[in-house]
C-alpha positions as CSV (number, residue, x, y, z in Angstrom):
1,M,83.6,47.4,10.8
2,R,84.5,43.7,10.7
3,C,88.1,44.5,9.9
4,A,88.2,46.9,12.9
5,L,86.7,44.3,15.2
6,T,89.2,41.7,14.0
7,S,92.1,44.1,14.6
8,L,90.8,44.9,18.1
9,M,90.5,41.2,19.0
10,L,94.0,40.5,17.7
11,A,95.5,43.5,19.6
12,L,93.8,42.2,22.8
13,A,95.0,38.7,22.3
14,L,98.6,39.9,21.8
15,A,98.4,42.2,24.8
16,G,97.1,39.3,27.0
17,T,100.0,37.0,25.7
18,A,102.6,39.7,26.5
19,Q,101.1,40.2,30.0
20,A,101.2,36.4,30.6
21,E,104.8,36.2,29.4
22,R,105.8,39.0,31.8
23,R,104.1,37.2,34.7
24,V,105.9,34.0,33.9
25,E,109.3,35.7,33.6
26,A,109.0,37.7,36.8
27,P,111.7,36.6,39.2
28,P,110.5,34.7,42.2
29,P,110.8,36.0,45.7
30,T,113.8,34.7,47.7
31,G,112.0,32.0,49.5
32,E,110.5,30.6,46.3
33,F,113.9,30.8,44.6
34,A,115.5,28.8,47.4
35,R,112.8,26.1,47.1
36,L,113.2,26.0,43.3
37,F,117.0,25.7,43.6
38,V,116.8,22.8,46.1
39,G,114.0,21.1,44.1
40,L,115.7,21.5,40.7
41,T,119.0,20.2,42.0
42,A,117.3,17.2,43.7
43,A,115.4,16.3,40.5
44,Y,118.6,16.6,38.5
45,G,120.5,14.4,41.0
46,Q,117.8,11.8,41.0
47,M,118.0,11.6,37.2
48,L,121.7,11.0,37.4
49,D,122.0,8.7,40.4
50,A,120.2,8.2,43.7
51,E,123.5,8.5,45.6
52,Q,124.2,12.0,44.4
53,P,124.8,14.7,47.1
54,R,121.7,16.6,48.2
55,I,121.3,20.3,48.6
56,G,119.4,21.7,51.5
57,H,119.2,24.6,54.1
58,A,119.2,27.2,51.3
59,H,119.0,30.8,52.5
60,C,118.9,33.5,49.7
61,V,118.7,37.2,49.3
62,Q,117.7,39.1,46.1
63,P,119.7,42.4,46.0
64,V,118.4,43.2,42.5
65,P,115.4,41.6,40.7
66,G,116.4,38.3,39.1
67,H,119.8,38.2,40.9
68,Y,120.3,36.1,44.0
69,M,123.0,35.2,46.5
70,C,122.5,32.0,48.5
71,S,124.1,29.9,51.1
72,Y,123.3,26.2,51.3
73,A,124.4,22.9,52.7
74,L,125.5,19.9,50.6
75,A,124.8,16.5,52.2
76,R,126.6,13.3,51.2
77,P,125.9,10.0,52.8
78,G,128.2,9.3,55.7
79,R,129.9,12.7,55.6
80,P,129.5,15.9,57.5
81,L,127.6,18.7,55.8
82,E,129.6,21.0,53.4
83,C,128.7,24.7,53.4
84,H,128.6,26.5,50.1
85,I,127.7,30.0,48.8
86,M,126.6,31.0,45.3
87,Q,125.5,33.9,43.1
88,A,122.9,33.1,40.5
89,R,120.5,34.7,38.0
90,W,116.9,33.8,37.2
91,T,116.9,32.8,33.5
92,P,113.5,31.2,32.7
93,R,114.0,31.4,28.9
94,R,117.3,29.4,29.0
95,A,117.9,25.7,29.1
96,S,118.7,26.2,32.9
97,T,116.1,28.2,34.8
98,I,118.8,29.1,37.3
99,T,122.3,30.2,36.0
100,V,125.0,30.1,38.7
101,T,127.5,32.9,38.1
102,L,129.8,32.3,41.1
103,A,130.1,29.6,43.7
104,G,132.4,28.4,46.4
105,R,132.7,26.7,49.9
106,T,132.4,28.4,53.2
107,S,133.0,27.3,56.8
108,R,129.4,27.9,58.0
109,C,126.0,27.7,56.3
110,G,123.4,28.5,58.9
111,S,122.4,31.7,57.0
112,L,123.9,33.7,54.2
113,R,125.2,36.2,56.7
114,E,127.0,33.5,58.6
115,A,128.4,32.0,55.4
116,I,129.8,35.4,54.3
117,A,131.2,36.1,57.7
118,S,133.1,32.7,57.6
119,L,134.9,33.8,54.5
120,R,137.0,36.3,56.4
């Protein structure tokens, strides 16, 4: 009986751990991803140098869970905003939580739709 109880407790503990890991790894909704992207880049820039460019105005979509496409603006002191677009994956188990797979500049960055339309 004691062995069965110990086995049951171990099984429940492992199941709880597996559920907790799945919750942590679930990709965030697009708005949260955009906030994380802006926050992570700001923290990284702050570590390097206070004069680093800042990212803002991020607008993202998630066509497939864990995959995102975003437009954003890059602000540099004394210069006009630069508009950019990127594709990225949510990679919480890697050194970088967000892995950028494709990126480039665009003419507009009001929304992702505007940024894509400006590529034509």
